[in-house]
C-alpha positions as CSV (number, residue, x, y, z in Angstrom):
1,M,101.7,99.8,106.0
2,T,104.9,98.8,107.6
3,I,108.3,100.4,108.0
4,A,110.0,98.4,105.5
5,T,107.0,99.0,102.8
6,V,107.8,102.4,103.5
7,I,111.3,102.3,102.7
8,G,110.9,100.0,99.9
9,F,108.5,102.7,98.3
10,I,111.3,105.5,99.0
11,A,114.0,103.6,98.1
12,G,112.0,102.6,95.0
13,M,111.2,106.2,94.0
14,L,114.7,107.7,94.4
15,T,116.4,104.8,92.0
16,T,113.6,105.4,89.5
17,L,113.4,109.3,89.6
18,S,117.5,109.1,88.8
19,F,116.6,108.5,84.9
20,V,114.5,111.7,85.0
21,P,117.9,113.9,84.6
22,Q,119.3,111.7,81.9
23,I,116.0,111.6,80.2
24,L,115.2,115.5,80.0
25,K,119.1,115.8,78.9
26,T,118.3,113.5,76.2
27,F,115.5,115.3,75.2
28,R,117.0,118.6,75.0
29,S,119.7,117.9,73.6
30,K,118.2,115.7,71.0
31,R,121.3,113.1,71.2
32,C,122.2,110.2,73.2
33,D,124.9,108.7,71.2
34,D,127.2,108.0,74.9
35,L,124.2,105.5,75.7
36,S,125.5,102.2,74.4
37,W,122.6,99.4,73.2
38,G,124.4,96.9,75.5
39,M,123.6,98.8,78.6
40,L,120.3,99.8,78.0
41,L,119.3,96.5,77.1
42,A,120.7,94.6,80.0
43,F,119.3,97.4,82.2
44,I,115.7,96.4,80.8
45,S,116.1,92.8,80.9
46,G,117.3,93.5,84.5
47,V,114.3,95.8,85.7
48,F,112.2,93.6,84.2
49,L,113.2,90.4,85.9
50,W,112.9,92.6,89.1
51,F,109.4,93.6,88.4
52,V,108.6,89.7,87.6
53,Y,110.4,89.0,91.1
54,G,107.9,91.6,92.8
55,V,105.2,90.0,91.3
56,F,105.8,86.5,92.5
57,L,106.7,88.4,96.1
58,R,103.3,90.8,95.6
59,S,105.4,93.6,96.6
60,A,104.0,96.8,95.6
61,P,107.1,98.8,96.0
62,I,109.3,96.2,94.1
63,M,106.6,96.3,91.4
64,L,105.5,100.1,91.3
65,A,109.1,101.3,91.3
66,N,110.3,98.5,88.1
67,V,107.3,99.2,86.2
68,V,107.7,103.2,86.4
69,T,111.5,102.7,85.6
70,L,110.4,100.6,82.3
71,L,108.7,103.4,80.9
72,L,111.1,105.8,81.6
73,L,113.5,103.3,79.9
74,A,111.0,102.9,77.3
75,W,111.5,106.6,76.6
76,L,114.7,106.7,76.3
77,L,114.8,103.9,74.0
78,M,112.7,105.9,71.8
79,M,114.7,109.0,72.0
80,K,117.4,106.9,71.3
81,I,116.0,105.3,68.1
82,R,114.6,108.8,67.0
83,Y,117.6,110.8,67.5
84,R,119.8,108.2,65.8
85,R,117.7,108.4,62.7
86,A,117.7,112.1,62.7
87,A,121.5,112.4,63.0
88,G,121.7,110.3,60.0
89,R,119.8,112.8,58.1
């Protein structure tokens, strides 16, 4: 494994894990009104394209970081939808 690959994995891990505090906060508070749909959809689109880019490059760090980020964002989206409905009751 090259130093560039190690740096890629570390960078991907750090940027991906940066979503964990937001997800935990949203899960605990059952609120995510302050997360805009526009930001979430644009970010998901960008992360998906980064994943595709990683596939074209056959870059494991890019693919892994972005697929995990997509899973975390999907969880955040599900909470945004669920908690919006719960707040409307």
